[in-house]
C-alpha positions as CSV (number, residue, x, y, z in Angstrom):
1,X,-8.8,-20.0,-4.9
2,X,-6.4,-17.7,-6.3
3,X,-5.3,-15.1,-4.5
4,X,-5.8,-11.1,-5.1
5,X,-2.9,-10.0,-6.5
6,X,-2.1,-6.3,-5.1
7,X,-3.5,-3.7,-5.9
8,X,-2.5,0.2,-6.6
9,X,-4.9,3.0,-7.0
10,X,-3.0,6.1,-9.3
11,X,-5.1,9.2,-8.3
12,X,-5.6,12.6,-8.5
13,X,-7.6,16.3,-9.5
14,X,-8.5,16.1,-14.0
15,X,-5.6,16.5,-16.5
16,X,-2.7,15.4,-13.7
17,X,-1.5,13.2,-15.7
18,X,-2.7,10.0,-13.5
19,X,-2.9,8.0,-18.0
20,X,0.4,9.5,-17.9
21,X,2.5,7.6,-14.9
22,X,-0.3,4.5,-14.8
23,X,1.3,4.4,-18.4
24,X,4.6,4.6,-18.0
25,X,4.2,2.7,-14.8
26,X,3.4,-0.5,-16.7
27,X,5.4,-0.2,-19.7
28,X,8.7,-0.2,-16.8
29,X,7.0,-3.3,-14.9
30,X,6.5,-5.5,-17.0
31,X,10.2,-4.0,-18.4
32,X,10.6,-5.6,-15.3
33,X,9.1,-8.5,-16.3
34,X,6.5,-8.5,-14.2
35,X,2.8,-9.2,-15.4
36,X,-0.2,-6.1,-14.5
37,X,-3.1,-5.4,-15.1
38,X,-5.0,-2.1,-15.3
39,X,-8.6,-1.2,-14.1
40,X,-10.1,2.6,-15.4
41,X,-12.4,4.1,-13.1
42,X,-15.1,6.9,-15.6
43,X,-17.1,7.7,-13.2
44,X,-18.8,9.5,-17.3
45,X,-19.7,6.5,-18.4
46,X,-18.1,4.6,-22.0
47,X,-18.3,2.8,-25.3
48,X,-16.4,0.8,-25.9
49,X,-18.0,-0.9,-29.1
50,X,-18.6,1.6,-32.2
51,X,-22.1,2.9,-34.3
52,X,-22.1,0.3,-37.0
53,X,-19.5,-2.2,-35.4
54,X,-21.0,-6.0,-35.1
55,X,-20.3,-6.0,-31.9
56,X,-22.5,-2.8,-31.8
57,X,-25.0,-4.7,-33.7
58,X,-25.5,-7.6,-31.4
59,X,-25.2,-5.0,-28.7
60,X,-28.3,-2.3,-29.8
61,X,-30.2,-6.0,-31.0
62,X,-30.8,-6.8,-26.9
63,X,-27.4,-9.1,-26.7
64,X,-26.7,-8.7,-22.5
65,X,-23.5,-9.7,-23.6
66,X,-20.9,-9.6,-25.9
67,X,-17.6,-11.5,-26.6
68,X,-14.9,-10.3,-29.7
69,X,-12.1,-13.6,-29.7
70,X,-9.7,-12.4,-32.4
71,X,-5.6,-13.4,-32.1
72,X,-3.9,-13.5,-28.6
73,X,-7.1,-11.3,-27.4
74,X,-10.6,-11.1,-25.7
75,X,-12.8,-8.4,-25.2
76,X,-16.4,-8.7,-22.8
77,X,-19.2,-5.6,-23.3
78,X,-21.7,-6.8,-20.5
79,X,-24.2,-4.9,-19.3
80,X,-24.4,-4.8,-15.5
81,X,-26.8,-3.2,-13.6
82,X,-25.6,-0.1,-11.6
83,X,-24.0,-0.5,-8.6
84,X,-24.0,-4.3,-8.9
85,X,-20.4,-5.0,-10.6
86,X,-18.4,-4.6,-7.5
87,X,-14.1,-3.3,-8.4
88,X,-13.0,-7.2,-6.1
89,X,-15.6,-8.2,-9.8
90,X,-14.2,-6.2,-12.7
91,X,-9.9,-6.6,-11.4
92,X,-11.5,-10.7,-11.0
93,X,-11.7,-10.6,-14.7
94,X,-8.4,-8.8,-15.6
95,X,-7.0,-12.7,-15.1
96,X,-3.9,-13.8,-13.6
97,X,-1.6,-11.2,-12.8
98,X,1.0,-9.9,-10.8
99,X,-0.1,-5.7,-10.3
100,X,-3.2,-4.8,-10.8
101,X,-3.1,-0.6,-11.5
102,X,-6.2,1.0,-11.7
103,X,-6.9,4.4,-12.0
104,X,-8.9,6.1,-10.3
105,X,-10.2,4.4,-7.8
106,X,-9.8,7.4,-5.0
107,X,-12.5,6.2,-3.1
108,X,-11.3,2.4,-2.4
109,X,-9.6,1.4,0.0
110,X,-6.2,0.5,-2.5
111,X,-2.8,1.1,-1.8
112,X,-2.4,5.2,-3.8
113,X,-0.6,7.6,-4.9
114,X,-1.5,10.2,-5.7
115,X,-0.6,12.9,-8.2
116,X,0.5,16.5,-7.8
117,X,0.5,18.8,-10.4
118,X,1.3,22.6,-9.1
119,X,-0.8,23.2,-12.3
120,X,-4.3,21.7,-11.6
121,X,-3.9,21.6,-7.6
122,X,-5.0,24.4,-5.3
123,X,-2.0,23.7,-2.8
124,X,-3.3,20.8,-1.5
125,X,-3.1,16.4,-1.9
126,X,-6.5,16.0,-2.9
127,X,-6.1,12.1,-0.6
128,X,-4.1,14.1,2.0
129,X,-6.3,12.8,4.9
130,X,-6.5,9.3,3.3
131,X,-4.2,6.6,5.1
132,X,-3.9,4.0,2.7
133,X,-1.5,7.6,0.2
134,X,2.3,5.5,0.0
135,X,3.3,8.3,-1.6
136,X,3.0,11.7,-4.2
137,X,3.8,11.8,-7.6
138,X,4.7,15.4,-9.5
139,X,6.7,18.3,-10.0
140,X,6.5,18.7,-5.7
141,X,5.8,21.2,-4.6
142,X,3.9,19.9,-1.9
143,X,5.0,19.6,2.0
144,X,4.4,15.4,3.9
145,X,5.8,13.0,5.2
146,X,4.7,10.8,2.5
147,X,7.3,9.5,0.3
148,X,6.8,11.9,-2.9
149,X,8.8,11.3,-6.3
150,X,9.3,13.1,-9.8
151,X,6.9,12.7,-11.6
152,X,9.2,12.0,-14.5
153,X,11.7,9.4,-12.3
154,X,10.0,6.5,-13.2
155,X,12.9,4.0,-12.3
156,X,12.1,5.1,-9.2
157,X,8.6,5.1,-8.9
158,X,9.0,1.4,-10.1
159,X,11.2,0.6,-7.3
160,X,8.7,1.6,-5.0
161,X,5.8,-0.5,-6.1
162,X,8.6,-3.3,-6.3
163,X,9.4,-3.1,-2.6
164,X,5.5,-1.9,-1.1
165,X,3.1,-4.3,-3.5
166,X,5.6,-6.9,-5.3
167,X,7.7,-8.3,-3.2
168,X,6.1,-8.4,0.4
169,X,2.9,-10.7,-2.3
170,X,6.1,-13.0,-3.4
171,X,7.2,-13.3,0.6
172,X,3.2,-14.6,1.2
173,X,2.4,-17.0,-2.1
């Protein structure tokens, strides 16, 4: 059995820049030679199939799972009973990667970097009391003893992730 890769959650309030940070961090870590998988939390549900597409038509006909394969990629849409598919199950679907970055999942027990925006937050951290919070990135007006990064300093954030999560994982292997 292979060990689960380290997981880092990027958390924060709505519209504070989580997706942008995930995108930039994935690009920087990939540039450095790491393989990264991502997992996005959507409390509202989502629709990957679009009306009229073949996979959508298969699901409308009653298929519980639809898989599409193309050159160099695969996509899967599978019905699961609500609450019966865990975050760990989703991480396992990502396959062999060096790091999983989740967007959201603030209630999970993964190490977290919180995005802090003085324009969006109300002067305090969303996960300030969470022992899994390892750093804060943003426009930095927040007081915390945790490492703080300007959200535009993606090199420093990637250095921190490498040191804190990836190098430790390499030594364990």
